[in-house]
C-alpha positions as CSV (number, residue, x, y, z in Angstrom):
1,X,31.1,-6.4,-19.5
2,X,28.8,-8.3,-17.1
3,X,28.0,-11.9,-18.0
4,X,24.3,-12.4,-17.1
5,X,22.3,-15.5,-16.7
6,X,18.5,-16.0,-16.3
7,X,16.9,-18.9,-14.5
8,X,13.2,-19.3,-15.3
9,X,11.8,-18.2,-18.7
10,X,8.1,-17.6,-17.8
11,X,6.1,-14.4,-18.4
12,X,8.1,-12.0,-16.3
13,X,11.5,-13.1,-17.7
14,X,10.8,-11.2,-21.0
15,X,10.9,-7.9,-19.1
16,X,14.3,-8.9,-17.5
17,X,15.8,-10.1,-20.8
18,X,14.7,-6.9,-22.6
19,X,16.5,-4.8,-19.9
20,X,19.6,-7.0,-20.1
21,X,19.8,-6.7,-23.9
22,X,19.4,-2.9,-23.7
23,X,22.1,-2.4,-21.1
24,X,25.5,-1.6,-22.7
25,X,27.4,-3.1,-19.8
26,X,25.7,-6.5,-19.8
27,X,25.6,-9.5,-22.0
28,X,23.0,-12.3,-21.8
29,X,25.3,-15.3,-21.6
30,X,23.1,-18.2,-20.4
31,X,19.5,-19.1,-19.7
32,X,17.8,-22.0,-17.9
33,X,14.3,-23.5,-17.9
34,X,13.0,-27.0,-17.5
35,X,11.0,-26.6,-20.8
36,X,13.4,-27.5,-23.6
37,X,11.2,-25.7,-26.1
38,X,12.1,-22.4,-24.5
39,X,15.5,-22.7,-26.1
40,X,14.0,-21.9,-29.5
41,X,13.7,-18.2,-28.6
42,X,17.4,-17.8,-28.1
43,X,20.3,-17.6,-30.5
44,X,23.9,-17.4,-29.4
45,X,23.0,-17.9,-25.8
46,X,23.8,-21.1,-23.8
47,X,20.7,-23.0,-22.8
48,X,20.3,-25.3,-19.8
49,X,17.6,-27.3,-18.2
50,X,19.5,-27.7,-14.9
51,X,20.5,-24.5,-13.1
52,X,23.2,-26.2,-11.1
53,X,24.9,-27.2,-14.4
54,X,24.6,-23.7,-15.6
55,X,26.2,-22.3,-12.5
56,X,29.1,-24.9,-12.8
57,X,29.8,-24.4,-16.5
58,X,29.3,-20.6,-17.0
59,X,31.4,-17.8,-15.4
60,X,28.5,-15.5,-14.6
61,X,28.6,-12.2,-12.8
62,X,24.9,-12.0,-12.1
63,X,21.9,-14.3,-12.3
64,X,18.3,-13.2,-12.6
65,X,15.9,-15.5,-10.8
66,X,12.4,-15.6,-12.4
67,X,11.1,-18.7,-10.8
68,X,8.0,-19.9,-8.9
69,X,8.2,-18.5,-5.3
70,X,9.2,-21.7,-3.5
71,X,12.4,-21.8,-5.6
72,X,13.5,-18.2,-4.8
73,X,15.4,-19.0,-1.6
74,X,17.2,-22.3,-2.6
75,X,18.2,-21.0,-6.0
76,X,19.4,-17.7,-4.7
77,X,21.3,-19.6,-2.0
78,X,23.0,-21.7,-4.7
79,X,24.1,-18.6,-6.7
80,X,25.3,-16.7,-3.6
81,X,27.4,-19.7,-2.4
82,X,29.2,-19.6,-5.7
83,X,29.9,-15.9,-5.4
84,X,27.4,-14.8,-8.1
85,X,25.3,-11.7,-7.6
86,X,21.6,-12.2,-7.7
87,X,18.7,-10.1,-9.1
88,X,15.7,-11.9,-7.7
89,X,12.1,-11.4,-8.7
90,X,9.6,-10.7,-5.9
91,X,8.6,-12.0,-3.5
92,X,11.6,-12.3,-1.2
93,X,10.5,-15.8,-0.2
94,X,7.5,-17.9,0.7
95,X,7.0,-16.2,4.0
96,X,8.8,-14.0,6.6
97,X,10.7,-16.9,8.2
98,X,12.2,-18.0,4.9
99,X,12.7,-14.3,4.1
100,X,14.7,-13.9,7.3
101,X,16.9,-16.9,6.2
102,X,17.6,-15.1,3.0
103,X,18.5,-11.9,4.9
104,X,21.0,-14.0,7.0
105,X,22.4,-15.4,3.7
106,X,22.9,-11.8,2.5
107,X,24.7,-10.9,5.8
108,X,26.9,-14.0,5.7
109,X,28.1,-13.4,2.1
110,X,28.7,-9.7,2.4
111,X,30.7,-9.5,-0.9
112,X,27.8,-10.9,-2.9
113,X,24.9,-8.6,-3.8
114,X,21.2,-9.7,-3.7
115,X,18.7,-7.3,-5.2
116,X,15.0,-7.9,-4.8
117,X,12.8,-6.7,-7.6
118,X,10.4,-4.3,-5.9
119,X,10.6,-2.1,-8.9
120,X,7.6,0.1,-8.2
121,X,9.8,1.9,-5.7
122,X,11.4,3.3,-8.8
123,X,8.2,4.6,-10.5
124,X,8.4,8.3,-11.1
125,X,5.1,8.8,-9.2
126,X,6.4,6.9,-6.1
127,X,9.8,8.6,-6.1
128,X,8.0,12.0,-6.2
129,X,5.6,11.0,-3.4
130,X,8.5,9.8,-1.3
131,X,10.2,13.2,-1.7
132,X,7.0,15.0,-0.7
133,X,6.7,12.8,2.3
134,X,10.3,13.4,3.4
135,X,10.0,17.1,2.9
136,X,7.4,17.6,5.5
137,X,5.9,20.4,3.4
138,X,2.3,19.1,4.0
139,X,2.8,17.9,7.5
140,X,2.8,14.4,8.8
141,X,1.2,11.4,7.1
142,X,-2.1,10.7,8.7
143,X,-3.5,7.9,6.5
144,X,-2.6,5.6,3.6
145,X,-4.9,3.7,1.4
146,X,-3.8,0.9,-1.0
147,X,-6.3,-0.7,-3.5
148,X,-5.6,-3.5,-5.9
149,X,-8.7,-4.7,-7.8
150,X,-7.6,-7.1,-10.5
151,X,-9.0,-10.1,-12.4
152,X,-7.5,-13.6,-12.7
153,X,-9.5,-16.3,-14.5
154,X,-9.4,-19.9,-13.4
155,X,-7.1,-20.7,-16.3
156,X,-4.4,-18.5,-14.7
157,X,-4.1,-21.2,-12.0
158,X,-4.8,-24.2,-14.2
159,X,-2.0,-23.3,-16.6
160,X,0.5,-22.9,-13.8
161,X,-0.9,-24.9,-10.8
162,X,1.9,-23.8,-8.4
163,X,0.1,-20.4,-8.2
164,X,-2.8,-22.0,-6.4
165,X,-0.8,-24.1,-3.9
166,X,0.3,-22.6,-0.6
167,X,3.5,-24.6,-0.3
168,X,4.7,-23.5,-3.7
169,X,3.4,-19.9,-3.9
170,X,3.2,-18.7,-0.3
171,X,-0.3,-17.2,-0.9
172,X,-2.4,-15.6,-3.6
173,X,-3.4,-12.1,-4.2
174,X,-1.3,-10.7,-1.3
175,X,2.1,-12.2,-2.3
176,X,1.5,-12.3,-6.0
177,X,-0.5,-9.4,-7.2
178,X,-0.4,-6.8,-4.4
179,X,2.9,-7.3,-2.7
180,X,4.2,-4.0,-4.4
181,X,1.3,-2.1,-2.8
182,X,2.0,-3.5,0.6
183,X,5.7,-2.6,0.2
184,X,4.9,1.0,-0.8
185,X,2.5,1.4,2.1
186,X,5.1,0.4,4.7
187,X,7.8,2.4,2.9
188,X,5.8,5.6,3.1
189,X,4.1,5.0,6.5
190,X,7.2,3.7,8.3
191,X,7.2,1.1,11.1
192,X,3.8,-0.6,11.8
193,X,2.7,-1.4,15.3
194,X,-0.5,-3.5,14.7
195,X,-2.4,-5.2,11.9
196,X,-6.0,-6.5,11.8
197,X,-6.9,-8.3,8.6
198,X,-9.0,-10.9,6.8
199,X,-8.4,-13.2,3.8
200,X,-10.9,-15.1,1.8
201,X,-11.8,-16.7,-1.5
202,X,-14.6,-15.1,-3.4
203,X,-14.0,-17.2,-6.5
204,X,-14.8,-20.9,-6.7
205,X,-11.6,-22.0,-8.3
206,X,-10.7,-24.9,-6.1
207,X,-7.3,-23.4,-5.1
208,X,-5.6,-23.2,-1.7
209,X,-4.6,-19.5,-1.8
210,X,-6.6,-16.4,-1.1
211,X,-8.1,-14.3,-3.9
212,X,-9.2,-11.4,-1.7
213,X,-7.7,-9.7,1.4
214,X,-8.4,-6.6,3.5
215,X,-6.5,-5.2,6.4
216,X,-6.2,-2.1,8.6
217,X,-2.7,-0.9,9.7
218,X,-1.6,1.2,12.6
219,X,1.8,2.9,12.3
220,X,4.1,4.0,15.0
221,X,3.7,7.6,13.8
222,X,0.0,7.5,14.6
223,X,-1.1,7.2,11.0
224,X,-3.5,4.5,9.9
225,X,-3.7,2.4,6.7
226,X,-6.4,0.6,4.7
227,X,-5.4,-2.2,2.3
228,X,-7.7,-4.0,0.0
229,X,-6.7,-6.5,-2.8
230,X,-8.7,-8.9,-4.9
231,X,-8.5,-11.0,-8.0
232,X,-12.3,-11.2,-8.2
233,X,-12.8,-7.9,-10.1
234,X,-14.3,-8.0,-13.6
235,X,-11.1,-6.4,-15.1
236,X,-7.6,-5.4,-14.1
237,X,-8.3,-1.9,-12.8
238,X,-5.6,0.6,-11.9
239,X,-3.8,0.2,-8.6
240,X,-4.6,3.1,-6.3
241,X,-2.3,4.5,-3.6
242,X,-3.5,7.5,-1.7
243,X,-1.7,9.3,1.1
244,X,-3.3,11.8,3.4
245,X,-1.1,14.4,5.1
246,X,-2.1,16.9,7.7
247,X,-2.3,19.5,5.0
248,X,-2.8,17.7,1.7
249,X,-4.0,14.6,-0.2
250,X,-2.0,12.9,-2.9
251,X,-3.2,10.0,-5.1
252,X,-1.4,7.7,-7.5
253,X,-3.9,6.2,-10.0
254,X,-3.6,5.3,-13.6
255,X,0.2,5.7,-13.2
256,X,-0.3,9.5,-12.5
257,X,0.4,11.3,-9.2
258,X,-2.2,14.0,-8.4
259,X,-2.7,16.5,-5.6
260,X,-6.1,17.7,-4.5
261,X,-6.0,21.5,-4.6
262,X,-8.0,24.0,-2.5
263,X,-10.8,24.0,-5.1
264,X,-11.2,20.2,-4.7
265,X,-9.7,19.6,-8.1
266,X,-7.0,17.1,-8.9
267,X,-3.7,18.6,-10.2
268,X,-1.4,16.3,-12.1
269,X,2.2,16.3,-10.7
270,X,4.0,13.6,-12.7
271,X,3.2,10.4,-14.7
272,X,5.1,7.1,-14.8
273,X,7.2,6.2,-17.8
274,X,5.5,3.4,-19.7
275,X,7.1,0.4,-21.4
276,X,5.7,-0.2,-24.9
277,X,4.3,-3.6,-25.7
278,X,4.1,-4.9,-22.1
279,X,1.3,-5.4,-19.6
280,X,0.4,-2.0,-18.3
281,X,1.0,-2.9,-14.6
282,X,4.7,-3.9,-15.3
283,X,5.6,-0.3,-16.0
284,X,9.2,0.7,-17.0
285,X,10.9,0.5,-13.6
286,X,12.3,-3.0,-14.0
287,X,14.8,-1.6,-16.4
288,X,15.6,1.3,-14.0
289,X,16.3,-1.0,-11.1
290,X,18.2,-3.5,-13.2
291,X,20.4,-0.8,-14.6
292,X,21.1,0.6,-11.2
293,X,21.9,-2.8,-9.8
294,X,24.4,-3.4,-12.6
295,X,26.1,-0.1,-11.7
296,X,26.3,-1.2,-8.1
297,X,28.0,-4.4,-9.2
298,X,30.5,-2.6,-11.4
299,X,31.3,0.1,-8.8
300,X,30.9,-2.1,-5.7
301,X,28.2,0.2,-4.2
302,X,25.1,-0.8,-2.3
303,X,22.3,1.5,-3.5
304,X,19.8,-1.2,-4.5
305,X,16.9,-3.0,-2.8
306,X,18.5,-5.4,-0.4
307,X,16.9,-8.6,1.0
308,X,16.4,-6.9,4.4
309,X,14.5,-4.0,2.6
310,X,12.0,-6.6,1.3
311,X,11.5,-8.4,4.6
312,X,8.9,-6.1,6.2
313,X,6.3,-6.6,3.4
314,X,6.6,-10.3,4.0
315,X,6.0,-9.8,7.7
316,X,2.9,-7.7,6.9
317,X,1.5,-10.4,4.8
318,X,2.1,-13.0,7.4
319,X,0.5,-10.8,10.0
320,X,-2.6,-10.3,7.9
321,X,-2.9,-14.1,7.5
322,X,-2.4,-14.7,11.2
323,X,-5.0,-12.1,12.1
324,X,-7.5,-13.7,9.7
325,X,-6.9,-17.1,11.3
326,X,-7.1,-15.9,14.9
327,X,-9.7,-13.1,14.4
328,X,-7.4,-10.9,16.5
329,X,-5.2,-7.8,15.9
330,X,-1.5,-8.8,15.6
331,X,1.1,-6.7,17.3
332,X,4.0,-6.2,14.9
333,X,6.8,-6.4,17.6
334,X,6.6,-10.1,17.2
335,X,8.2,-9.6,13.8
336,X,10.4,-6.5,14.3
């Protein structure tokens, strides 16, 4: 039985805790949050307000890190140095440089596993689209489009001010709301060669981070990509990921993968599993990834999302920001 700890009891932690409690090989042993009132939600689980004390007193096999972005690297480092496996929420780190340091940490402590929660890779629609891409049945990928048009009120930043501060969050809509879309675009398209992008604020919230970003990607394969993300929409609309092949067009929207047939009609291929009672965009793939990671710990295998797997999306976000600042296209060999 794996003894599991959770550090950070904010919104996303409920999804992690649900997965832990539903896994027959895991037991929620300890939780940690600076808000002492959070203890009221737990019975028979050790509660701490200092994560270092928790790591010292509890014999944990794995810790879930559900903290603000600036704490991801230092807290992951503290766990790994004690030989504790880590399941870390996205993003990998504040930026690509800090992400590279986390990758070095992973390489140095090769017996300790670090899984980054890019759970949308485990969506049924994405898994099927990746199979289609790998098969070559429809030819090469020629274009990828990723759209994230969501809404965040000013209260979203007022309630948790770290979300609006660059030194604590690492950014806004790119790193917080649309990182998964960036990750999937690079996963499907492969190595990028150049990025031209622009970031801005369309909302007058008085925050430091961007609420809107747009970018064009060029891939080594010759494919191109268009990325657009905003928190200035009226509602949280469905994320859209569209892939053009030489001989076909596939779209993921409303958690459904469709193919455009010869008659110009959309044919449903597969739909994502949904998690009842949660925000629609969380989906059910947190549980799939967590369960797989636990099996990797138990069997000492490495079929999970490593820190180095998550680094490229951080590099893409940094390049978009750099391109916006310089008004120039950024060559990706500076990162790769």
